[in-house]
Chimera marker file (.cmm) of the C-alpha trace (Angstrom):
<marker_set name="trace">
<marker id="1" x="31.209" y="161.812" z="84.761" r="1" g="1" b="0" radius="0.5"/>
<marker id="2" x="33.607" y="158.955" z="83.889" r="1" g="1" b="0" radius="0.5"/>
<marker id="3" x="34.428" y="160.517" z="80.515" r="1" g="1" b="0" radius="0.5"/>
<marker id="4" x="35.257" y="163.852" z="82.145" r="1" g="1" b="0" radius="0.5"/>
<marker id="5" x="37.600" y="162.243" z="84.683" r="1" g="1" b="0" radius="0.5"/>
<marker id="6" x="39.304" y="160.196" z="81.919" r="1" g="1" b="0" radius="0.5"/>
<marker id="7" x="39.786" y="163.400" z="79.911" r="1" g="1" b="0" radius="0.5"/>
<marker id="8" x="41.306" y="165.175" z="82.938" r="1" g="1" b="0" radius="0.5"/>
<marker id="9" x="43.675" y="162.254" z="83.568" r="1" g="1" b="0" radius="0.5"/>
<marker id="10" x="44.701" y="162.165" z="79.898" r="1" g="1" b="0" radius="0.5"/>
<marker id="11" x="45.405" y="165.914" z="79.935" r="1" g="1" b="0" radius="0.5"/>
<marker id="12" x="47.482" y="165.590" z="83.124" r="1" g="1" b="0" radius="0.5"/>
<marker id="13" x="49.515" y="162.741" z="81.634" r="1" g="1" b="0" radius="0.5"/>
<marker id="14" x="50.076" y="164.751" z="78.447" r="1" g="1" b="0" radius="0.5"/>
<marker id="15" x="51.103" y="167.829" z="80.478" r="1" g="1" b="0" radius="0.5"/>
<marker id="16" x="53.617" y="166.007" z="82.684" r="1" g="1" b="0" radius="0.5"/>
<marker id="17" x="55.079" y="163.974" z="79.827" r="1" g="1" b="0" radius="0.5"/>
<marker id="18" x="55.707" y="166.813" z="77.360" r="1" g="1" b="0" radius="0.5"/>
<marker id="19" x="55.992" y="170.002" z="79.408" r="1" g="1" b="0" radius="0.5"/>
<marker id="20" x="58.995" y="168.937" z="81.524" r="1" g="1" b="0" radius="0.5"/>
<marker id="21" x="61.331" y="167.966" z="78.683" r="1" g="1" b="0" radius="0.5"/>
<marker id="22" x="64.435" y="170.158" z="78.593" r="1" g="1" b="0" radius="0.5"/>
<marker id="23" x="64.712" y="172.533" z="75.697" r="1" g="1" b="0" radius="0.5"/>
<marker id="24" x="67.691" y="172.477" z="73.324" r="1" g="1" b="0" radius="0.5"/>
<marker id="25" x="69.268" y="175.424" z="75.184" r="1" g="1" b="0" radius="0.5"/>
<marker id="26" x="68.949" y="173.571" z="78.505" r="1" g="1" b="0" radius="0.5"/>
<marker id="27" x="70.609" y="170.483" z="76.989" r="1" g="1" b="0" radius="0.5"/>
<marker id="28" x="73.569" y="172.517" z="75.726" r="1" g="1" b="0" radius="0.5"/>
<marker id="29" x="74.168" y="174.272" z="79.074" r="1" g="1" b="0" radius="0.5"/>
<marker id="30" x="74.052" y="171.022" z="81.048" r="1" g="1" b="0" radius="0.5"/>
<marker id="31" x="77.359" y="169.608" z="82.333" r="1" g="1" b="0" radius="0.5"/>
<marker id="32" x="78.424" y="166.190" z="81.123" r="1" g="1" b="0" radius="0.5"/>
<marker id="33" x="78.062" y="163.615" z="83.856" r="1" g="1" b="0" radius="0.5"/>
<marker id="34" x="81.345" y="163.089" z="85.752" r="1" g="1" b="0" radius="0.5"/>
<marker id="35" x="83.554" y="164.656" z="83.058" r="1" g="1" b="0" radius="0.5"/>
<marker id="36" x="86.029" y="167.105" z="84.559" r="1" g="1" b="0" radius="0.5"/>
<marker id="37" x="89.179" y="168.790" z="83.347" r="1" g="1" b="0" radius="0.5"/>
<marker id="38" x="92.216" y="167.010" z="84.870" r="1" g="1" b="0" radius="0.5"/>
<marker id="39" x="94.011" y="170.337" z="85.394" r="1" g="1" b="0" radius="0.5"/>
<marker id="40" x="91.392" y="172.682" z="86.889" r="1" g="1" b="0" radius="0.5"/>
<marker id="41" x="88.632" y="170.188" z="87.868" r="1" g="1" b="0" radius="0.5"/>
<marker id="42" x="85.969" y="172.287" z="86.083" r="1" g="1" b="0" radius="0.5"/>
<marker id="43" x="82.944" y="170.371" z="84.826" r="1" g="1" b="0" radius="0.5"/>
<marker id="44" x="82.835" y="170.160" z="81.056" r="1" g="1" b="0" radius="0.5"/>
<marker id="45" x="79.555" y="171.097" z="79.403" r="1" g="1" b="0" radius="0.5"/>
<marker id="46" x="78.034" y="169.636" z="76.263" r="1" g="1" b="0" radius="0.5"/>
<marker id="47" x="80.156" y="170.776" z="73.327" r="1" g="1" b="0" radius="0.5"/>
<marker id="48" x="83.264" y="171.596" z="75.396" r="1" g="1" b="0" radius="0.5"/>
<marker id="49" x="86.430" y="169.578" z="74.791" r="1" g="1" b="0" radius="0.5"/>
<marker id="50" x="89.885" y="169.341" z="76.279" r="1" g="1" b="0" radius="0.5"/>
<marker id="51" x="92.674" y="170.974" z="74.306" r="1" g="1" b="0" radius="0.5"/>
<marker id="52" x="95.154" y="168.147" z="73.766" r="1" g="1" b="0" radius="0.5"/>
<marker id="53" x="97.637" y="166.685" z="71.324" r="1" g="1" b="0" radius="0.5"/>
<marker id="54" x="97.918" y="162.956" z="70.560" r="1" g="1" b="0" radius="0.5"/>
<marker id="55" x="101.129" y="161.760" z="68.938" r="1" g="1" b="0" radius="0.5"/>
<marker id="56" x="101.426" y="159.207" z="66.129" r="1" g="1" b="0" radius="0.5"/>
<marker id="57" x="101.258" y="156.304" z="65.324" r="1" g="1" b="0" radius="0.5"/>
<marker id="58" x="97.472" y="156.230" z="65.560" r="1" g="1" b="0" radius="0.5"/>
<marker id="59" x="96.920" y="152.461" z="65.251" r="1" g="1" b="0" radius="0.5"/>
<marker id="60" x="98.688" y="151.361" z="68.453" r="1" g="1" b="0" radius="0.5"/>
<marker id="61" x="96.941" y="150.578" z="71.748" r="1" g="1" b="0" radius="0.5"/>
<marker id="62" x="99.091" y="153.025" z="73.785" r="1" g="1" b="0" radius="0.5"/>
<marker id="63" x="99.877" y="156.601" z="72.689" r="1" g="1" b="0" radius="0.5"/>
<marker id="64" x="101.589" y="159.630" z="74.185" r="1" g="1" b="0" radius="0.5"/>
<marker id="65" x="99.214" y="162.539" z="74.840" r="1" g="1" b="0" radius="0.5"/>
<marker id="66" x="99.736" y="166.127" z="76.011" r="1" g="1" b="0" radius="0.5"/>
<marker id="67" x="96.804" y="167.873" z="77.760" r="1" g="1" b="0" radius="0.5"/>
<marker id="68" x="96.886" y="171.677" z="77.729" r="1" g="1" b="0" radius="0.5"/>
<marker id="69" x="93.547" y="172.279" z="79.470" r="1" g="1" b="0" radius="0.5"/>
<marker id="70" x="89.869" y="172.988" z="78.892" r="1" g="1" b="0" radius="0.5"/>
<marker id="71" x="88.038" y="176.154" z="77.776" r="1" g="1" b="0" radius="0.5"/>
<marker id="72" x="87.871" y="177.225" z="81.438" r="1" g="1" b="0" radius="0.5"/>
<marker id="73" x="91.644" y="177.144" z="82.040" r="1" g="1" b="0" radius="0.5"/>
<marker id="74" x="93.310" y="177.312" z="78.594" r="1" g="1" b="0" radius="0.5"/>
<marker id="75" x="94.477" y="179.561" z="76.932" r="1" g="1" b="0" radius="0.5"/>
<marker id="76" x="93.402" y="181.965" z="79.706" r="1" g="1" b="0" radius="0.5"/>
<marker id="77" x="92.040" y="180.958" z="83.120" r="1" g="1" b="0" radius="0.5"/>
<marker id="78" x="88.579" y="182.137" z="84.093" r="1" g="1" b="0" radius="0.5"/>
<marker id="79" x="88.350" y="184.051" z="87.390" r="1" g="1" b="0" radius="0.5"/>
<marker id="80" x="88.610" y="181.698" z="90.352" r="1" g="1" b="0" radius="0.5"/>
<marker id="81" x="89.987" y="178.770" z="88.327" r="1" g="1" b="0" radius="0.5"/>
<marker id="82" x="93.274" y="177.285" z="89.557" r="1" g="1" b="0" radius="0.5"/>
<marker id="83" x="95.440" y="174.957" z="87.453" r="1" g="1" b="0" radius="0.5"/>
<marker id="84" x="97.026" y="172.186" z="89.556" r="1" g="1" b="0" radius="0.5"/>
<marker id="85" x="98.725" y="168.912" z="88.707" r="1" g="1" b="0" radius="0.5"/>
<marker id="86" x="96.666" y="165.869" z="89.813" r="1" g="1" b="0" radius="0.5"/>
<marker id="87" x="99.886" y="163.901" z="90.475" r="1" g="1" b="0" radius="0.5"/>
<marker id="88" x="102.137" y="166.243" z="92.490" r="1" g="1" b="0" radius="0.5"/>
<marker id="89" x="99.661" y="168.981" z="93.478" r="1" g="1" b="0" radius="0.5"/>
<marker id="90" x="101.893" y="171.824" z="92.271" r="1" g="1" b="0" radius="0.5"/>
<marker id="91" x="100.546" y="174.784" z="90.302" r="1" g="1" b="0" radius="0.5"/>
<marker id="92" x="100.637" y="174.285" z="86.534" r="1" g="1" b="0" radius="0.5"/>
<marker id="93" x="101.475" y="177.464" z="84.604" r="1" g="1" b="0" radius="0.5"/>
<marker id="94" x="99.705" y="178.624" z="81.454" r="1" g="1" b="0" radius="0.5"/>
<marker id="95" x="102.729" y="177.570" z="79.367" r="1" g="1" b="0" radius="0.5"/>
<marker id="96" x="102.839" y="174.090" z="80.949" r="1" g="1" b="0" radius="0.5"/>
<marker id="97" x="100.827" y="170.955" z="80.233" r="1" g="1" b="0" radius="0.5"/>
<marker id="98" x="100.126" y="167.443" z="81.518" r="1" g="1" b="0" radius="0.5"/>
<marker id="99" x="101.695" y="164.325" z="80.063" r="1" g="1" b="0" radius="0.5"/>
<marker id="100" x="99.298" y="161.408" z="79.693" r="1" g="1" b="0" radius="0.5"/>
<marker id="101" x="98.953" y="158.003" z="78.086" r="1" g="1" b="0" radius="0.5"/>
<marker id="102" x="95.979" y="157.348" z="75.816" r="1" g="1" b="0" radius="0.5"/>
<marker id="103" x="94.870" y="153.715" z="75.709" r="1" g="1" b="0" radius="0.5"/>
<marker id="104" x="92.748" y="152.698" z="72.722" r="1" g="1" b="0" radius="0.5"/>
<marker id="105" x="90.679" y="149.703" z="73.779" r="1" g="1" b="0" radius="0.5"/>
<marker id="106" x="89.370" y="146.997" z="71.441" r="1" g="1" b="0" radius="0.5"/>
<marker id="107" x="85.726" y="148.105" z="71.664" r="1" g="1" b="0" radius="0.5"/>
<marker id="108" x="86.503" y="151.640" z="70.503" r="1" g="1" b="0" radius="0.5"/>
<marker id="109" x="86.610" y="153.145" z="73.991" r="1" g="1" b="0" radius="0.5"/>
<marker id="110" x="89.480" y="155.338" z="75.089" r="1" g="1" b="0" radius="0.5"/>
<marker id="111" x="91.116" y="155.612" z="78.514" r="1" g="1" b="0" radius="0.5"/>
<marker id="112" x="93.470" y="158.406" z="79.589" r="1" g="1" b="0" radius="0.5"/>
<marker id="113" x="96.012" y="157.976" z="82.397" r="1" g="1" b="0" radius="0.5"/>
<marker id="114" x="97.700" y="161.210" z="83.552" r="1" g="1" b="0" radius="0.5"/>
<marker id="115" x="101.419" y="160.646" z="84.237" r="1" g="1" b="0" radius="0.5"/>
<marker id="116" x="102.254" y="164.126" z="85.534" r="1" g="1" b="0" radius="0.5"/>
<marker id="117" x="102.981" y="167.739" z="84.698" r="1" g="1" b="0" radius="0.5"/>
<marker id="118" x="106.159" y="169.208" z="83.247" r="1" g="1" b="0" radius="0.5"/>
<marker id="119" x="107.320" y="169.826" z="86.849" r="1" g="1" b="0" radius="0.5"/>
<marker id="120" x="107.044" y="166.248" z="88.182" r="1" g="1" b="0" radius="0.5"/>
<marker id="121" x="107.253" y="164.081" z="85.037" r="1" g="1" b="0" radius="0.5"/>
<marker id="122" x="110.494" y="164.189" z="83.142" r="1" g="1" b="0" radius="0.5"/>
<marker id="123" x="110.940" y="161.975" z="80.071" r="1" g="1" b="0" radius="0.5"/>
<marker id="124" x="113.474" y="159.207" z="80.558" r="1" g="1" b="0" radius="0.5"/>
<marker id="125" x="116.827" y="159.506" z="78.842" r="1" g="1" b="0" radius="0.5"/>
<marker id="126" x="117.338" y="155.935" z="77.591" r="1" g="1" b="0" radius="0.5"/>
<link id1="1" id2="2" r="1" g="1" b="0" radius="0.2"/>
<link id1="2" id2="3" r="1" g="1" b="0" radius="0.2"/>
<link id1="3" id2="4" r="1" g="1" b="0" radius="0.2"/>
<link id1="4" id2="5" r="1" g="1" b="0" radius="0.2"/>
<link id1="5" id2="6" r="1" g="1" b="0" radius="0.2"/>
<link id1="6" id2="7" r="1" g="1" b="0" radius="0.2"/>
<link id1="7" id2="8" r="1" g="1" b="0" radius="0.2"/>
<link id1="8" id2="9" r="1" g="1" b="0" radius="0.2"/>
<link id1="9" id2="10" r="1" g="1" b="0" radius="0.2"/>
<link id1="10" id2="11" r="1" g="1" b="0" radius="0.2"/>
<link id1="11" id2="12" r="1" g="1" b="0" radius="0.2"/>
<link id1="12" id2="13" r="1" g="1" b="0" radius="0.2"/>
<link id1="13" id2="14" r="1" g="1" b="0" radius="0.2"/>
<link id1="14" id2="15" r="1" g="1" b="0" radius="0.2"/>
<link id1="15" id2="16" r="1" g="1" b="0" radius="0.2"/>
<link id1="16" id2="17" r="1" g="1" b="0" radius="0.2"/>
<link id1="17" id2="18" r="1" g="1" b="0" radius="0.2"/>
<link id1="18" id2="19" r="1" g="1" b="0" radius="0.2"/>
<link id1="19" id2="20" r="1" g="1" b="0" radius="0.2"/>
<link id1="20" id2="21" r="1" g="1" b="0" radius="0.2"/>
<link id1="21" id2="22" r="1" g="1" b="0" radius="0.2"/>
<link id1="22" id2="23" r="1" g="1" b="0" radius="0.2"/>
<link id1="23" id2="24" r="1" g="1" b="0" radius="0.2"/>
<link id1="24" id2="25" r="1" g="1" b="0" radius="0.2"/>
<link id1="25" id2="26" r="1" g="1" b="0" radius="0.2"/>
<link id1="26" id2="27" r="1" g="1" b="0" radius="0.2"/>
<link id1="27" id2="28" r="1" g="1" b="0" radius="0.2"/>
<link id1="28" id2="29" r="1" g="1" b="0" radius="0.2"/>
<link id1="29" id2="30" r="1" g="1" b="0" radius="0.2"/>
<link id1="30" id2="31" r="1" g="1" b="0" radius="0.2"/>
<link id1="31" id2="32" r="1" g="1" b="0" radius="0.2"/>
<link id1="32" id2="33" r="1" g="1" b="0" radius="0.2"/>
<link id1="33" id2="34" r="1" g="1" b="0" radius="0.2"/>
<link id1="34" id2="35" r="1" g="1" b="0" radius="0.2"/>
<link id1="35" id2="36" r="1" g="1" b="0" radius="0.2"/>
<link id1="36" id2="37" r="1" g="1" b="0" radius="0.2"/>
<link id1="37" id2="38" r="1" g="1" b="0" radius="0.2"/>
<link id1="38" id2="39" r="1" g="1" b="0" radius="0.2"/>
<link id1="39" id2="40" r="1" g="1" b="0" radius="0.2"/>
<link id1="40" id2="41" r="1" g="1" b="0" radius="0.2"/>
<link id1="41" id2="42" r="1" g="1" b="0" radius="0.2"/>
<link id1="42" id2="43" r="1" g="1" b="0" radius="0.2"/>
<link id1="43" id2="44" r="1" g="1" b="0" radius="0.2"/>
<link id1="44" id2="45" r="1" g="1" b="0" radius="0.2"/>
<link id1="45" id2="46" r="1" g="1" b="0" radius="0.2"/>
<link id1="46" id2="47" r="1" g="1" b="0" radius="0.2"/>
<link id1="47" id2="48" r="1" g="1" b="0" radius="0.2"/>
<link id1="48" id2="49" r="1" g="1" b="0" radius="0.2"/>
<link id1="49" id2="50" r="1" g="1" b="0" radius="0.2"/>
<link id1="50" id2="51" r="1" g="1" b="0" radius="0.2"/>
<link id1="51" id2="52" r="1" g="1" b="0" radius="0.2"/>
<link id1="52" id2="53" r="1" g="1" b="0" radius="0.2"/>
<link id1="53" id2="54" r="1" g="1" b="0" radius="0.2"/>
<link id1="54" id2="55" r="1" g="1" b="0" radius="0.2"/>
<link id1="55" id2="56" r="1" g="1" b="0" radius="0.2"/>
<link id1="56" id2="57" r="1" g="1" b="0" radius="0.2"/>
<link id1="57" id2="58" r="1" g="1" b="0" radius="0.2"/>
<link id1="58" id2="59" r="1" g="1" b="0" radius="0.2"/>
<link id1="59" id2="60" r="1" g="1" b="0" radius="0.2"/>
<link id1="60" id2="61" r="1" g="1" b="0" radius="0.2"/>
<link id1="61" id2="62" r="1" g="1" b="0" radius="0.2"/>
<link id1="62" id2="63" r="1" g="1" b="0" radius="0.2"/>
<link id1="63" id2="64" r="1" g="1" b="0" radius="0.2"/>
<link id1="64" id2="65" r="1" g="1" b="0" radius="0.2"/>
<link id1="65" id2="66" r="1" g="1" b="0" radius="0.2"/>
<link id1="66" id2="67" r="1" g="1" b="0" radius="0.2"/>
<link id1="67" id2="68" r="1" g="1" b="0" radius="0.2"/>
<link id1="68" id2="69" r="1" g="1" b="0" radius="0.2"/>
<link id1="69" id2="70" r="1" g="1" b="0" radius="0.2"/>
<link id1="70" id2="71" r="1" g="1" b="0" radius="0.2"/>
<link id1="71" id2="72" r="1" g="1" b="0" radius="0.2"/>
<link id1="72" id2="73" r="1" g="1" b="0" radius="0.2"/>
<link id1="73" id2="74" r="1" g="1" b="0" radius="0.2"/>
<link id1="74" id2="75" r="1" g="1" b="0" radius="0.2"/>
<link id1="75" id2="76" r="1" g="1" b="0" radius="0.2"/>
<link id1="76" id2="77" r="1" g="1" b="0" radius="0.2"/>
<link id1="77" id2="78" r="1" g="1" b="0" radius="0.2"/>
<link id1="78" id2="79" r="1" g="1" b="0" radius="0.2"/>
<link id1="79" id2="80" r="1" g="1" b="0" radius="0.2"/>
<link id1="80" id2="81" r="1" g="1" b="0" radius="0.2"/>
<link id1="81" id2="82" r="1" g="1" b="0" radius="0.2"/>
<link id1="82" id2="83" r="1" g="1" b="0" radius="0.2"/>
<link id1="83" id2="84" r="1" g="1" b="0" radius="0.2"/>
<link id1="84" id2="85" r="1" g="1" b="0" radius="0.2"/>
<link id1="85" id2="86" r="1" g="1" b="0" radius="0.2"/>
<link id1="86" id2="87" r="1" g="1" b="0" radius="0.2"/>
<link id1="87" id2="88" r="1" g="1" b="0" radius="0.2"/>
<link id1="88" id2="89" r="1" g="1" b="0" radius="0.2"/>
<link id1="89" id2="90" r="1" g="1" b="0" radius="0.2"/>
<link id1="90" id2="91" r="1" g="1" b="0" radius="0.2"/>
<link id1="91" id2="92" r="1" g="1" b="0" radius="0.2"/>
<link id1="92" id2="93" r="1" g="1" b="0" radius="0.2"/>
<link id1="93" id2="94" r="1" g="1" b="0" radius="0.2"/>
<link id1="94" id2="95" r="1" g="1" b="0" radius="0.2"/>
<link id1="95" id2="96" r="1" g="1" b="0" radius="0.2"/>
<link id1="96" id2="97" r="1" g="1" b="0" radius="0.2"/>
<link id1="97" id2="98" r="1" g="1" b="0" radius="0.2"/>
<link id1="98" id2="99" r="1" g="1" b="0" radius="0.2"/>
<link id1="99" id2="100" r="1" g="1" b="0" radius="0.2"/>
<link id1="100" id2="101" r="1" g="1" b="0" radius="0.2"/>
<link id1="101" id2="102" r="1" g="1" b="0" radius="0.2"/>
<link id1="102" id2="103" r="1" g="1" b="0" radius="0.2"/>
<link id1="103" id2="104" r="1" g="1" b="0" radius="0.2"/>
<link id1="104" id2="105" r="1" g="1" b="0" radius="0.2"/>
<link id1="105" id2="106" r="1" g="1" b="0" radius="0.2"/>
<link id1="106" id2="107" r="1" g="1" b="0" radius="0.2"/>
<link id1="107" id2="108" r="1" g="1" b="0" radius="0.2"/>
<link id1="108" id2="109" r="1" g="1" b="0" radius="0.2"/>
<link id1="109" id2="110" r="1" g="1" b="0" radius="0.2"/>
<link id1="110" id2="111" r="1" g="1" b="0" radius="0.2"/>
<link id1="111" id2="112" r="1" g="1" b="0" radius="0.2"/>
<link id1="112" id2="113" r="1" g="1" b="0" radius="0.2"/>
<link id1="113" id2="114" r="1" g="1" b="0" radius="0.2"/>
<link id1="114" id2="115" r="1" g="1" b="0" radius="0.2"/>
<link id1="115" id2="116" r="1" g="1" b="0" radius="0.2"/>
<link id1="116" id2="117" r="1" g="1" b="0" radius="0.2"/>
<link id1="117" id2="118" r="1" g="1" b="0" radius="0.2"/>
<link id1="118" id2="119" r="1" g="1" b="0" radius="0.2"/>
<link id1="119" id2="120" r="1" g="1" b="0" radius="0.2"/>
<link id1="120" id2="121" r="1" g="1" b="0" radius="0.2"/>
<link id1="121" id2="122" r="1" g="1" b="0" radius="0.2"/>
<link id1="122" id2="123" r="1" g="1" b="0" radius="0.2"/>
<link id1="123" id2="124" r="1" g="1" b="0" radius="0.2"/>
<link id1="124" id2="125" r="1" g="1" b="0" radius="0.2"/>
<link id1="125" id2="126" r="1" g="1" b="0" radius="0.2"/>
</marker_set>
């Protein structure tokens, strides 16, 4: 009787441990935690990246960056997706982008600070 109950418990543990793991397809279609496009606020999924351009020099702690969008809003918006500037709140057109600063930290991490869109952020004429 004790051996039968131990066998049942072992089978239940095995079932719950290995049957509820997500498959590879479920991992790919899962959104990244708290990663959203700054233009359309769509969640980015595993394997999706922002379309952006980082300007040289590459070895400085602060770089200029242009963000065009994500696969949901660039080059063509998906139905129901609206492109808005996170700074001024105005609509950002398909031919417009966001200006941002990319900070390269000492530990290899990167931080992006959005300065504005081409409507609200104009480069200074020094």
